[in-house]
C-alpha positions as a LaTeX table, in Angstrom:
\begin{tabular}{lrrr}
\hline
Residue & $x$ (\AA) & $y$ (\AA) & $z$ (\AA) \\
\hline
Ile1 & 107.13 & 108.93 & $-3.71$ \\
Asn2 & 108.80 & 112.12 & $-2.06$ \\
Thr3 & 107.36 & 111.32 & 1.26 \\
Asn4 & 109.28 & 114.43 & 3.30 \\
Arg5 & 106.13 & 116.63 & 1.34 \\
Met6 & 103.75 & 114.54 & 2.02 \\
Gly7 & 103.05 & 115.81 & 5.50 \\
Phe8 & 100.88 & 113.44 & 7.57 \\
Ile9 & 100.34 & 111.08 & 4.31 \\
Arg10 & 103.50 & 109.36 & 4.75 \\
Ala11 & 104.52 & 105.59 & 3.81 \\
Pro12 & 102.33 & 103.98 & 6.64 \\
Trp13 & 98.97 & 105.55 & 5.99 \\
Leu14 & 99.79 & 104.15 & 2.28 \\
Leu15 & 100.64 & 100.82 & 3.44 \\
Ala16 & 97.58 & 100.63 & 5.90 \\
Leu17 & 95.34 & 101.88 & 2.99 \\
Ala18 & 96.60 & 98.90 & 0.87 \\
Leu19 & 95.81 & 96.69 & 3.59 \\
Cys20 & 92.82 & 97.62 & 4.81 \\
Ala21 & 91.63 & 97.72 & 0.93 \\
Thr22 & 93.34 & 94.23 & $-0.09$ \\
Pro23 & 90.51 & 92.08 & 1.26 \\
Cys24 & 87.85 & 93.84 & $-0.87$ \\
Val25 & 90.47 & 93.97 & $-3.92$ \\
Ile26 & 90.75 & 89.61 & $-3.55$ \\
Ala27 & 87.01 & 89.60 & $-3.61$ \\
Leu28 & 86.82 & 91.06 & $-7.05$ \\
Pro29 & 84.79 & 88.32 & $-9.07$ \\
Val30 & 86.66 & 86.60 & $-12.00$ \\
Asn31 & 83.17 & 86.54 & $-13.55$ \\
Met32 & 81.61 & 89.54 & $-12.62$ \\
Leu33 & 79.83 & 90.55 & $-16.02$ \\
Asn34 & 77.98 & 87.48 & $-15.47$ \\
Pro35 & 74.90 & 88.55 & $-13.48$ \\
Thr36 & 73.51 & 85.01 & $-13.22$ \\
Arg37 & 72.25 & 83.31 & $-9.79$ \\
Pro38 & 72.30 & 80.06 & $-8.37$ \\
Gly39 & 69.25 & 78.02 & $-9.77$ \\
Pro40 & 65.76 & 76.71 & $-8.75$ \\
Gly41 & 67.28 & 75.28 & $-5.80$ \\
Ser42 & 68.13 & 78.89 & $-4.41$ \\
Arg43 & 65.41 & 81.04 & $-2.12$ \\
Val44 & 66.00 & 83.75 & $-4.97$ \\
Ala45 & 64.49 & 81.29 & $-7.55$ \\
Ala46 & 61.77 & 80.49 & $-4.99$ \\
Ala47 & 60.87 & 83.78 & $-4.61$ \\
Ala48 & 60.91 & 84.58 & $-8.21$ \\
Leu49 & 58.57 & 81.88 & $-8.85$ \\
Gln50 & 56.29 & 83.36 & $-6.30$ \\
Arg51 & 56.25 & 86.75 & $-7.66$ \\
Glu52 & 55.71 & 85.64 & $-11.27$ \\
Ala53 & 52.56 & 83.89 & $-10.13$ \\
Ser54 & 51.48 & 86.82 & $-8.58$ \\
Met55 & 52.41 & 88.60 & $-12.01$ \\
Leu56 & 50.56 & 86.26 & $-13.97$ \\
Ala57 & 47.63 & 86.53 & $-11.84$ \\
Asn58 & 47.29 & 90.27 & $-11.95$ \\
Gln59 & 47.24 & 90.17 & $-15.70$ \\
Gly60 & 44.56 & 87.38 & $-15.59$ \\
Leu61 & 46.82 & 84.86 & $-17.21$ \\
Arg62 & 45.13 & 81.27 & $-16.51$ \\
Gly63 & 46.74 & 78.63 & $-14.51$ \\
Gly64 & 49.85 & 80.85 & $-13.93$ \\
Ala65 & 49.39 & 80.77 & $-10.28$ \\
Ala66 & 48.73 & 76.95 & $-10.32$ \\
Ala67 & 52.11 & 76.58 & $-12.41$ \\
Val68 & 54.61 & 78.35 & $-10.80$ \\
Lys69 & 52.90 & 76.44 & $-7.06$ \\
Val70 & 53.73 & 73.01 & $-8.27$ \\
Ala71 & 57.36 & 74.04 & $-9.52$ \\
Arg72 & 58.74 & 76.15 & $-6.57$ \\
Pro73 & 60.38 & 74.72 & $-3.50$ \\
Ala74 & 57.49 & 74.93 & $-0.32$ \\
Leu75 & 59.14 & 78.05 & 1.62 \\
Arg76 & 59.52 & 77.32 & 5.22 \\
Glu77 & 56.68 & 78.83 & 7.82 \\
Gln78 & 58.15 & 81.25 & 10.11 \\
Lys79 & 59.66 & 79.57 & 13.20 \\
Ser80 & 60.75 & 80.94 & 17.12 \\
Ile81 & 64.41 & 82.61 & 16.34 \\
Arg82 & 64.76 & 82.94 & 20.24 \\
Met83 & 67.63 & 79.94 & 20.64 \\
Pro84 & 69.80 & 81.20 & 17.95 \\
Val85 & 69.26 & 84.97 & 19.04 \\
Ile86 & 70.10 & 83.68 & 22.77 \\
Ser87 & 73.21 & 81.78 & 22.06 \\
Cys88 & 74.58 & 84.69 & 19.95 \\
Phe89 & 74.18 & 86.87 & 22.75 \\
Phe90 & 76.03 & 85.06 & 25.46 \\
Tyr91 & 78.89 & 84.85 & 22.88 \\
Phe92 & 78.84 & 88.71 & 22.13 \\
Leu93 & 78.62 & 89.40 & 26.02 \\
Ser94 & 81.60 & 87.57 & 26.14 \\
Ile95 & 83.28 & 89.86 & 23.57 \\
Ala96 & 81.61 & 92.94 & 24.66 \\
Leu97 & 83.06 & 92.22 & 28.42 \\
Thr98 & 86.52 & 92.24 & 26.76 \\
Ala99 & 86.16 & 95.17 & 24.35 \\
Pro100 & 87.11 & 97.93 & 27.38 \\
Ala101 & 89.61 & 95.26 & 28.83 \\
Met102 & 91.56 & 93.94 & 26.55 \\
Pro103 & 93.38 & 97.29 & 25.18 \\
Ser104 & 93.97 & 97.73 & 29.18 \\
Met105 & 95.48 & 94.50 & 29.23 \\
Ala106 & 97.82 & 95.22 & 26.17 \\
Asn107 & 98.97 & 98.51 & 27.50 \\
Lys108 & 99.66 & 96.85 & 30.71 \\
Met109 & 101.65 & 93.90 & 29.67 \\
Ile110 & 103.57 & 95.88 & 27.12 \\
Asn111 & 104.55 & 99.23 & 29.12 \\
Lys112 & 107.33 & 99.00 & 31.57 \\
Asp113 & 105.77 & 100.14 & 34.65 \\
Gly114 & 102.85 & 98.16 & 34.64 \\
Ser115 & 100.15 & 100.72 & 34.21 \\
Thr116 & 97.07 & 100.70 & 31.57 \\
Arg117 & 98.38 & 103.98 & 30.18 \\
Val118 & 97.65 & 104.27 & 26.30 \\
Ser119 & 101.03 & 103.90 & 24.51 \\
Pro120 & 101.91 & 103.68 & 20.78 \\
Glu121 & 103.24 & 100.15 & 21.74 \\
Gly122 & 100.12 & 98.66 & 23.90 \\
Val123 & 98.02 & 99.79 & 20.79 \\
Ser124 & 100.11 & 98.12 & 18.13 \\
Leu125 & 100.31 & 94.83 & 20.92 \\
Tyr126 & 96.53 & 95.20 & 20.84 \\
Gly127 & 96.44 & 95.26 & 16.89 \\
Thr128 & 98.86 & 92.36 & 16.49 \\
Met129 & 96.61 & 90.15 & 19.13 \\
Ala130 & 93.46 & 91.10 & 17.24 \\
Ser131 & 95.31 & 90.05 & 14.34 \\
Val132 & 96.24 & 86.59 & 15.44 \\
Asp133 & 92.68 & 85.90 & 16.35 \\
Gln134 & 91.37 & 86.52 & 12.73 \\
Ile135 & 94.25 & 85.08 & 10.86 \\
Phe136 & 93.06 & 81.52 & 12.30 \\
Thr137 & 89.37 & 82.45 & 12.54 \\
Val138 & 89.60 & 83.00 & 8.63 \\
Met139 & 91.55 & 79.55 & 7.79 \\
Phe140 & 88.54 & 77.71 & 9.57 \\
Thr141 & 85.10 & 79.35 & 9.76 \\
Lys142 & 84.56 & 78.04 & 6.28 \\
Leu143 & 85.16 & 74.81 & 7.04 \\
Trp144 & 82.58 & 74.75 & 10.10 \\
Gly145 & 79.94 & 76.66 & 8.16 \\
Ser146 & 80.35 & 74.07 & 5.54 \\
Leu147 & 80.64 & 71.04 & 8.38 \\
Ser148 & 77.29 & 72.34 & 9.77 \\
Asp149 & 75.09 & 72.32 & 6.70 \\
Val150 & 76.11 & 68.09 & 6.91 \\
His151 & 75.96 & 67.51 & 10.88 \\
Gly152 & 73.47 & 70.61 & 12.01 \\
Arg153 & 74.21 & 74.24 & 13.53 \\
Lys154 & 73.82 & 73.19 & 17.11 \\
Pro155 & 77.20 & 71.24 & 18.21 \\
Phe156 & 79.09 & 74.13 & 16.22 \\
Met157 & 77.33 & 76.70 & 18.55 \\
Met158 & 78.71 & 74.81 & 21.70 \\
Phe159 & 81.89 & 74.57 & 20.01 \\
Ser160 & 82.42 & 78.14 & 19.57 \\
Gly161 & 81.53 & 79.00 & 23.22 \\
Val162 & 83.93 & 76.43 & 24.62 \\
Gly163 & 86.82 & 77.94 & 22.35 \\
Ala164 & 86.02 & 81.65 & 23.48 \\
Ala165 & 85.73 & 80.77 & 27.26 \\
Ile166 & 89.06 & 78.97 & 27.15 \\
Gly167 & 90.65 & 82.02 & 24.87 \\
Trp168 & 89.68 & 84.56 & 27.66 \\
Trp169 & 90.75 & 82.46 & 30.14 \\
Thr170 & 94.18 & 81.85 & 28.76 \\
Val171 & 94.90 & 85.71 & 28.16 \\
Val172 & 94.42 & 86.12 & 32.05 \\
Gln173 & 97.29 & 83.50 & 33.05 \\
Ala174 & 99.41 & 84.84 & 29.94 \\
Ala175 & 99.26 & 88.67 & 31.93 \\
Lys176 & 99.95 & 87.33 & 35.11 \\
Thr177 & 103.90 & 85.76 & 33.94 \\
Ser178 & 103.74 & 88.14 & 30.91 \\
Asn179 & 103.86 & 84.89 & 29.07 \\
Met180 & 103.74 & 86.26 & 25.14 \\
Pro181 & 103.30 & 82.78 & 23.31 \\
Leu182 & 100.47 & 81.38 & 25.94 \\
Leu183 & 98.88 & 85.02 & 25.03 \\
Phe184 & 99.06 & 84.14 & 21.13 \\
Ala185 & 98.29 & 80.60 & 21.37 \\
Gly186 & 95.03 & 81.94 & 23.32 \\
Arg187 & 94.42 & 84.17 & 20.60 \\
Ala188 & 95.05 & 81.03 & 18.01 \\
Leu189 & 92.76 & 79.05 & 19.97 \\
Asp190 & 89.76 & 81.59 & 19.95 \\
Gly191 & 90.22 & 82.02 & 16.01 \\
Val192 & 90.08 & 78.43 & 15.02 \\
Thr193 & 86.82 & 77.91 & 17.35 \\
Ser194 & 85.52 & 81.31 & 16.19 \\
Cys195 & 82.51 & 80.40 & 13.93 \\
Met196 & 79.00 & 81.63 & 16.05 \\
Gln197 & 77.57 & 84.27 & 14.07 \\
Pro198 & 77.62 & 82.53 & 10.52 \\
Ile199 & 76.30 & 79.27 & 12.30 \\
Cys200 & 73.53 & 81.28 & 14.13 \\
Gln201 & 72.66 & 83.36 & 11.06 \\
Ser202 & 72.59 & 79.70 & 9.50 \\
Ala203 & 69.95 & 78.64 & 11.68 \\
Ile204 & 68.05 & 81.73 & 11.49 \\
Arg205 & 68.12 & 81.09 & 7.68 \\
Asp206 & 66.53 & 77.41 & 8.45 \\
Met207 & 64.03 & 79.08 & 10.10 \\
Ser208 & 63.13 & 81.84 & 8.20 \\
Pro209 & 60.40 & 82.44 & 5.14 \\
Gln210 & 62.21 & 84.56 & 2.32 \\
Asp211 & 60.31 & 87.13 & 3.12 \\
Lys212 & 61.25 & 87.88 & 6.81 \\
Leu213 & 64.93 & 86.34 & 6.21 \\
Lys214 & 66.26 & 90.10 & 6.24 \\
Glu215 & 64.16 & 91.31 & 8.97 \\
Asn216 & 64.99 & 87.94 & 11.06 \\
Phe217 & 68.93 & 88.76 & 10.35 \\
Gly218 & 68.22 & 92.35 & 11.75 \\
Tyr219 & 66.83 & 90.97 & 14.88 \\
Leu220 & 70.12 & 88.51 & 15.56 \\
Leu221 & 72.22 & 91.33 & 14.87 \\
Gly222 & 69.89 & 94.03 & 16.81 \\
Ile223 & 69.31 & 91.54 & 20.00 \\
Ser224 & 72.69 & 89.83 & 19.89 \\
Val225 & 74.99 & 92.42 & 19.01 \\
Gly226 & 73.57 & 95.44 & 20.01 \\
Gly227 & 71.86 & 94.07 & 23.34 \\
Ala228 & 74.99 & 92.13 & 24.21 \\
Phe229 & 77.18 & 95.34 & 23.82 \\
Ile230 & 74.65 & 97.57 & 26.08 \\
Val231 & 74.88 & 94.97 & 28.74 \\
Gly232 & 78.65 & 93.86 & 28.27 \\
Ala233 & 80.29 & 97.32 & 27.63 \\
Ile234 & 78.86 & 98.81 & 30.90 \\
Ile235 & 79.69 & 95.66 & 33.13 \\
Gly236 & 82.95 & 95.88 & 31.22 \\
Gly237 & 84.03 & 99.15 & 31.91 \\
Ile238 & 83.13 & 99.00 & 35.53 \\
Leu239 & 85.26 & 95.97 & 36.11 \\
Thr240 & 88.13 & 97.24 & 34.31 \\
Ser241 & 87.93 & 100.42 & 36.00 \\
Arg242 & 87.38 & 99.16 & 39.48 \\
Arg243 & 89.10 & 95.84 & 39.37 \\
Gly244 & 91.30 & 95.64 & 36.78 \\
Pro245 & 91.48 & 93.92 & 33.20 \\
Glu246 & 91.68 & 90.64 & 34.35 \\
Val247 & 88.56 & 90.54 & 35.93 \\
Ala248 & 86.47 & 91.50 & 32.75 \\
Met249 & 88.33 & 88.97 & 31.05 \\
Met250 & 87.36 & 86.16 & 33.74 \\
Ala251 & 83.77 & 87.65 & 33.62 \\
Ala252 & 83.69 & 87.32 & 29.61 \\
Ser253 & 85.07 & 83.43 & 30.40 \\
Gly254 & 81.96 & 82.87 & 32.17 \\
Ala255 & 79.49 & 84.31 & 30.18 \\
Ala256 & 80.76 & 82.25 & 27.25 \\
Val257 & 80.57 & 79.13 & 29.75 \\
Thr258 & 76.67 & 80.29 & 30.63 \\
Gly259 & 76.07 & 80.60 & 26.84 \\
Ile260 & 77.33 & 77.05 & 26.30 \\
Ile261 & 75.31 & 75.53 & 29.18 \\
Val262 & 71.88 & 77.01 & 27.85 \\
Thr263 & 72.63 & 76.35 & 24.36 \\
Tyr264 & 72.72 & 72.40 & 25.62 \\
Leu265 & 70.11 & 72.05 & 27.94 \\
Phe266 & 67.35 & 74.57 & 25.81 \\
Gly267 & 68.79 & 74.77 & 22.16 \\
Gln268 & 67.00 & 72.75 & 19.52 \\
Glu269 & 68.67 & 71.67 & 16.34 \\
Thr270 & 67.14 & 74.02 & 13.70 \\
Leu271 & 68.36 & 71.79 & 10.44 \\
Pro272 & 66.41 & 68.66 & 10.19 \\
Ile273 & 68.60 & 65.83 & 8.64 \\
Glu274 & 65.93 & 65.59 & 5.70 \\
His275 & 67.65 & 69.25 & 5.10 \\
Arg276 & 71.23 & 68.55 & 5.51 \\
Ala277 & 73.76 & 67.88 & 2.73 \\
Glu278 & 74.72 & 64.66 & 1.84 \\
Lys279 & 78.47 & 65.30 & 2.22 \\
Met280 & 81.08 & 68.77 & 2.18 \\
Asp281 & 82.73 & 69.86 & $-0.72$ \\
Trp282 & 86.29 & 69.93 & 0.37 \\
Leu283 & 87.42 & 72.08 & $-2.37$ \\
Glu284 & 85.30 & 75.08 & $-1.04$ \\
Ala285 & 85.51 & 74.57 & 2.90 \\
Asn286 & 88.49 & 76.86 & 2.92 \\
Pro287 & 89.65 & 80.88 & 2.37 \\
Phe288 & 89.72 & 80.63 & $-0.94$ \\
Gly289 & 86.84 & 78.31 & $-1.53$ \\
Ala290 & 84.80 & 81.14 & 0.58 \\
Leu291 & 86.09 & 83.56 & $-2.06$ \\
His292 & 84.59 & 81.60 & $-4.92$ \\
Val293 & 81.46 & 81.32 & $-3.33$ \\
Leu294 & 81.03 & 84.81 & $-2.85$ \\
Thr295 & 82.19 & 85.21 & $-6.69$ \\
Arg296 & 79.36 & 83.56 & $-8.41$ \\
Asp297 & 77.93 & 86.68 & $-10.18$ \\
Arg298 & 77.65 & 90.18 & $-10.08$ \\
Val299 & 75.06 & 90.70 & $-7.50$ \\
Thr300 & 76.52 & 88.53 & $-4.42$ \\
Ala301 & 80.11 & 90.00 & $-5.00$ \\
Gly302 & 78.72 & 93.73 & $-4.91$ \\
Ala303 & 77.14 & 92.92 & $-1.99$ \\
Ala304 & 79.50 & 90.96 & $-0.24$ \\
Met305 & 82.23 & 94.11 & $-1.09$ \\
Ser306 & 80.07 & 96.63 & 0.12 \\
Tyr307 & 79.69 & 94.38 & 3.30 \\
Leu308 & 83.19 & 94.23 & 3.58 \\
Leu309 & 84.14 & 97.93 & 3.19 \\
Val310 & 81.36 & 99.18 & 6.09 \\
Trp311 & 82.82 & 96.45 & 8.44 \\
Thr312 & 86.67 & 98.00 & 7.35 \\
Ala313 & 85.14 & 101.55 & 8.62 \\
Leu314 & 83.58 & 99.25 & 12.10 \\
Asn315 & 86.65 & 97.56 & 12.58 \\
Gly316 & 88.38 & 100.78 & 12.52 \\
Leu317 & 86.24 & 102.08 & 15.38 \\
Gln318 & 85.89 & 99.02 & 17.51 \\
Thr319 & 89.76 & 98.38 & 17.52 \\
Asn320 & 90.54 & 101.79 & 18.78 \\
Leu321 & 87.56 & 103.29 & 20.16 \\
Phe322 & 88.44 & 102.90 & 24.19 \\
Ser323 & 92.47 & 104.17 & 23.37 \\
Tyr324 & 91.19 & 106.91 & 21.23 \\
Leu325 & 88.84 & 108.28 & 23.96 \\
Glu326 & 91.48 & 107.98 & 26.57 \\
His327 & 93.91 & 109.93 & 24.59 \\
Arg328 & 92.27 & 112.76 & 22.68 \\
Tyr329 & 89.45 & 113.07 & 25.59 \\
Gly330 & 90.77 & 111.99 & 28.49 \\
Trp331 & 87.98 & 109.67 & 29.19 \\
Gly332 & 88.09 & 106.73 & 31.54 \\
Arg333 & 87.06 & 102.84 & 30.84 \\
Thr334 & 83.65 & 103.58 & 32.42 \\
His335 & 82.74 & 106.78 & 30.84 \\
Ala336 & 83.71 & 105.03 & 27.42 \\
Ala337 & 81.81 & 101.93 & 28.33 \\
Met338 & 78.71 & 104.21 & 28.62 \\
Leu339 & 79.11 & 105.41 & 25.20 \\
Gln340 & 79.75 & 101.98 & 24.09 \\
Ala341 & 75.95 & 101.17 & 25.73 \\
Gln342 & 74.53 & 104.05 & 24.05 \\
Val343 & 76.00 & 102.78 & 20.76 \\
Gly344 & 74.49 & 99.44 & 21.19 \\
Ile345 & 71.18 & 100.88 & 22.34 \\
Met346 & 71.16 & 102.42 & 18.54 \\
Leu347 & 72.68 & 99.05 & 16.82 \\
Ala348 & 69.51 & 97.30 & 18.91 \\
Phe349 & 67.32 & 99.80 & 17.22 \\
Thr350 & 68.08 & 100.02 & 13.88 \\
Gln351 & 69.36 & 96.70 & 12.74 \\
Ala352 & 66.19 & 95.08 & 14.06 \\
Leu353 & 63.75 & 97.64 & 12.99 \\
Gly354 & 65.48 & 99.44 & 10.12 \\
Pro355 & 65.44 & 96.70 & 7.24 \\
Lys356 & 61.59 & 96.02 & 8.60 \\
Leu357 & 60.43 & 99.91 & 8.39 \\
Leu358 & 62.70 & 101.32 & 5.27 \\
Ile359 & 62.47 & 98.07 & 2.67 \\
Pro360 & 58.97 & 98.71 & 1.92 \\
Ile361 & 59.27 & 102.60 & 1.09 \\
Ile362 & 62.81 & 102.84 & $-0.61$ \\
Gly363 & 63.84 & 99.05 & $-1.31$ \\
Ala364 & 66.82 & 96.77 & $-0.03$ \\
Val365 & 69.54 & 98.89 & $-1.85$ \\
Gly366 & 68.09 & 102.21 & $-1.38$ \\
Ala367 & 68.09 & 101.44 & 2.82 \\
Val368 & 71.78 & 100.48 & 2.01 \\
Lys369 & 73.00 & 103.62 & 0.66 \\
Leu370 & 71.14 & 105.67 & 2.97 \\
Gly371 & 73.09 & 103.45 & 6.07 \\
Leu372 & 76.05 & 103.89 & 4.30 \\
Gly373 & 75.48 & 107.15 & 3.81 \\
Ile374 & 74.87 & 108.14 & 7.42 \\
Trp375 & 78.43 & 106.25 & 8.15 \\
Ala376 & 80.29 & 108.26 & 5.97 \\
Val377 & 79.25 & 111.32 & 7.62 \\
Ala378 & 79.20 & 110.11 & 11.06 \\
Ala379 & 83.28 & 108.97 & 10.45 \\
Leu380 & 84.13 & 112.82 & 9.50 \\
Ile381 & 82.16 & 114.01 & 12.52 \\
Met382 & 84.10 & 111.56 & 14.65 \\
Ala383 & 87.70 & 112.51 & 12.85 \\
Ser384 & 87.19 & 116.43 & 13.57 \\
Ala385 & 85.60 & 116.12 & 16.67 \\
Pro386 & 86.81 & 118.95 & 19.01 \\
Thr387 & 84.91 & 117.29 & 22.43 \\
Gly388 & 83.97 & 114.24 & 23.59 \\
Gly389 & 80.09 & 115.03 & 22.91 \\
Ile390 & 80.47 & 115.54 & 19.69 \\
Phe391 & 82.48 & 113.15 & 18.94 \\
Ser392 & 79.93 & 111.03 & 20.85 \\
Ile393 & 76.81 & 112.04 & 17.96 \\
Gly394 & 79.17 & 110.81 & 15.45 \\
Cys395 & 79.86 & 107.77 & 16.92 \\
Val396 & 75.82 & 106.94 & 17.90 \\
Ala397 & 74.91 & 108.06 & 14.63 \\
Ser398 & 77.11 & 105.57 & 12.84 \\
Ser399 & 75.53 & 102.73 & 14.85 \\
Gly400 & 72.37 & 104.27 & 12.92 \\
Gly401 & 74.38 & 103.44 & 9.86 \\
Cys402 & 74.96 & 99.85 & 10.48 \\
Leu403 & 71.12 & 99.29 & 9.27 \\
Cys404 & 72.55 & 98.27 & 6.21 \\
Leu405 & 74.40 & 95.28 & 7.66 \\
Pro406 & 71.40 & 92.58 & 7.95 \\
Ile407 & 70.14 & 93.88 & 4.52 \\
Leu408 & 73.45 & 93.16 & 2.87 \\
Met409 & 73.69 & 89.78 & 4.94 \\
Gly410 & 69.92 & 88.88 & 3.33 \\
Ile411 & 71.11 & 89.70 & $-0.55$ \\
Val412 & 74.23 & 87.43 & 0.12 \\
Ser413 & 72.32 & 84.92 & 1.39 \\
Asp414 & 69.67 & 84.84 & $-1.14$ \\
Gly415 & 71.93 & 83.69 & $-3.56$ \\
Ala416 & 72.30 & 80.21 & $-1.32$ \\
Gly417 & 71.09 & 77.31 & $-3.37$ \\
Ala418 & 69.27 & 74.15 & $-1.40$ \\
Asn419 & 71.69 & 73.01 & 1.60 \\
Glu420 & 74.16 & 76.09 & 1.17 \\
Ser421 & 73.18 & 78.37 & 3.64 \\
Gly422 & 75.96 & 77.76 & 6.55 \\
Ala423 & 78.47 & 77.48 & 3.22 \\
Val424 & 77.53 & 81.04 & 1.98 \\
Leu425 & 77.16 & 82.71 & 5.27 \\
Ser426 & 80.45 & 81.13 & 6.65 \\
Ala427 & 81.79 & 82.33 & 3.32 \\
Leu428 & 80.75 & 85.80 & 3.99 \\
Glu429 & 82.17 & 85.87 & 7.56 \\
Cys430 & 85.23 & 84.12 & 6.08 \\
Ala431 & 85.68 & 86.83 & 4.08 \\
Leu432 & 85.05 & 89.66 & 6.87 \\
Thr433 & 87.59 & 88.08 & 8.80 \\
Met434 & 90.38 & 88.24 & 6.26 \\
Asn435 & 89.24 & 92.43 & 6.23 \\
Arg436 & 89.62 & 92.21 & 9.91 \\
Ile437 & 93.23 & 90.34 & 9.68 \\
Phe438 & 94.25 & 93.87 & 7.80 \\
Ala439 & 92.01 & 96.36 & 9.46 \\
Phe440 & 92.09 & 95.59 & 12.99 \\
Lys441 & 95.97 & 96.12 & 12.48 \\
Gly442 & 96.25 & 98.36 & 9.71 \\
Met443 & 93.81 & 100.83 & 11.83 \\
Ala444 & 95.93 & 100.25 & 14.68 \\
Met445 & 98.79 & 101.30 & 12.97 \\
Leu446 & 97.09 & 104.60 & 11.82 \\
Phe447 & 96.25 & 105.51 & 15.11 \\
Ala448 & 99.64 & 105.03 & 16.71 \\
Tyr449 & 101.24 & 106.76 & 13.77 \\
Gly450 & 98.66 & 109.50 & 14.10 \\
Met451 & 99.64 & 110.02 & 17.89 \\
Arg452 & 102.96 & 110.47 & 16.92 \\
Arg453 & 101.87 & 112.93 & 14.38 \\
Gly454 & 99.21 & 115.10 & 15.85 \\
Phe455 & 96.10 & 113.72 & 13.93 \\
Pro456 & 95.24 & 110.68 & 16.04 \\
Gly457 & 91.51 & 110.65 & 14.25 \\
Gly458 & 92.94 & 110.32 & 10.73 \\
Phe459 & 91.95 & 106.76 & 10.32 \\
Phe460 & 88.56 & 107.66 & 10.50 \\
Val461 & 88.92 & 109.69 & 6.76 \\
Leu462 & 89.77 & 106.05 & 5.27 \\
Cys463 & 86.56 & 104.42 & 7.25 \\
Ser464 & 84.49 & 107.32 & 5.38 \\
Met465 & 86.14 & 106.64 & 2.30 \\
Ser466 & 85.16 & 103.01 & 2.59 \\
Cys467 & 81.36 & 103.76 & 3.11 \\
Val468 & 82.03 & 106.08 & $-0.12$ \\
Val469 & 83.42 & 103.64 & $-2.17$ \\
Ala470 & 80.51 & 101.26 & $-0.87$ \\
Ile471 & 77.86 & 103.64 & $-2.21$ \\
Gly472 & 79.53 & 103.33 & $-5.67$ \\
Ile473 & 79.36 & 99.56 & $-5.51$ \\
Met474 & 75.53 & 99.45 & $-4.52$ \\
Thr475 & 74.80 & 102.22 & $-7.32$ \\
Ala476 & 76.71 & 99.98 & $-9.93$ \\
Ile477 & 74.74 & 96.72 & $-8.91$ \\
Gln478 & 71.48 & 98.57 & $-8.23$ \\
Lys479 & 70.01 & 97.30 & $-12.19$ \\
Asp480 & 71.55 & 94.03 & $-11.67$ \\
Ile481 & 69.45 & 93.66 & $-8.72$ \\
Ala482 & 66.35 & 95.07 & $-10.23$ \\
Thr483 & 66.79 & 92.78 & $-13.51$ \\
Glu484 & 67.65 & 89.92 & $-11.18$ \\
Arg485 & 64.04 & 90.64 & $-9.70$ \\
Val486 & 62.05 & 90.96 & $-12.81$ \\
Lys487 & 63.62 & 90.03 & $-16.17$ \\
Pro488 & 64.37 & 86.62 & $-15.42$ \\
Leu489 & 60.76 & 85.72 & $-14.03$ \\
Ser490 & 58.97 & 84.86 & $-17.37$ \\
Ala491 & 61.57 & 82.31 & $-18.13$ \\
Ala492 & 61.34 & 81.11 & $-14.82$ \\
Ala493 & 57.43 & 80.57 & $-15.09$ \\
Ala494 & 57.75 & 79.41 & $-18.47$ \\
Glu495 & 59.76 & 76.51 & $-17.42$ \\
Ala496 & 57.29 & 75.92 & $-14.20$ \\
Lys497 & 54.42 & 75.89 & $-16.79$ \\
Ser498 & 56.14 & 73.03 & $-18.68$ \\
\hline
\end{tabular}
């Protein structure tokens, strides 16, 4: 390639594109052409049998509903999902508090004058810190998820909170002495213990009937993630601007400790002993096993890849937001935190209410494609916005596009068999973490390169492209999802009758 004639699109762009796309490429299923799903133990099979009973009853076929009722597993009644949501909220509150502080901390440690001024070197260090965290997360997340299927969810919620509390504290101690080994050790510890989201998602699945699963996932993401960033971004921005990033980091550690105490005192185990797996499959309790779990069939693989692609865009926005706003528009941390709070409000509403309102009207796949389309357009607005106000419109719109995330999680979770929810959802989180390893560093590298070349928002173009590719994948598997929900039902009902 003659890079001398490529202008802005040079080797770093090509490398970053390859890095960000790698997790999606390695997730391509070997058995993509086999659209089968797990057997009768899965919730898809249960829901399929239930729908077949309704079809047979409507057609006047005697005994159809009764036969299906005998064969299908009993669906759980809706239980309160309050504790998983609260535990997850405090965990993400600690992360939200550090969102404006971590870039400032990285710049302060790398700049010779000790200032928090945004610099390419500081942006690069921040990306490296995030990648170290994610490398260890991807190594251990699947293990903790599989163990939670055997030992329950509550111990691992507390375990994850302990790691976050210690991890944020070590960043402050490392910054005081410019101790880089301690800095990266703390990031590694946080990565090893990072399993809160998939464990809480598994707890939600433990307590949710099939027809409420996607809706409850939306509540978890909307309240825990969106709500945490509404509160945490504002407080973190104010603390970082007025008291320094160290104070915000210590507040984050305190939020994690609060979550541990609340979970210990008030949290109840969501996975009864009789519903737990007898033992863990060690062959699948690793990153490669996670990829195997997500590539069992065409629908699971397609939904997982779409989930990873939209998160590629989200990771680009998250890792660069505060530094980008300061560099491009001269915004301070408090101003940027206010924007993040607006994004959190939109996330809370769209993820909590979007699946509930849109799926009955345009279906799950239609709602996913709508969200992806919104994100793709919003990313282009952010890339070309001449003012901070226009950028804010695109940023808030992108959070509206995140309504697709709980639906995609639900599609993947539908493929989990009995006693597999922790394994499947932690596999999805493991794949997402693999995405973050490359996306955090790759997007930070693109931003740093763009700063030097006069186009700092260029990484948003890659964000838009990721969502467009995801729309294509969902279009490709749309018929398979419909076939899965209709064609195999006759066979399932026939087996139930026998």
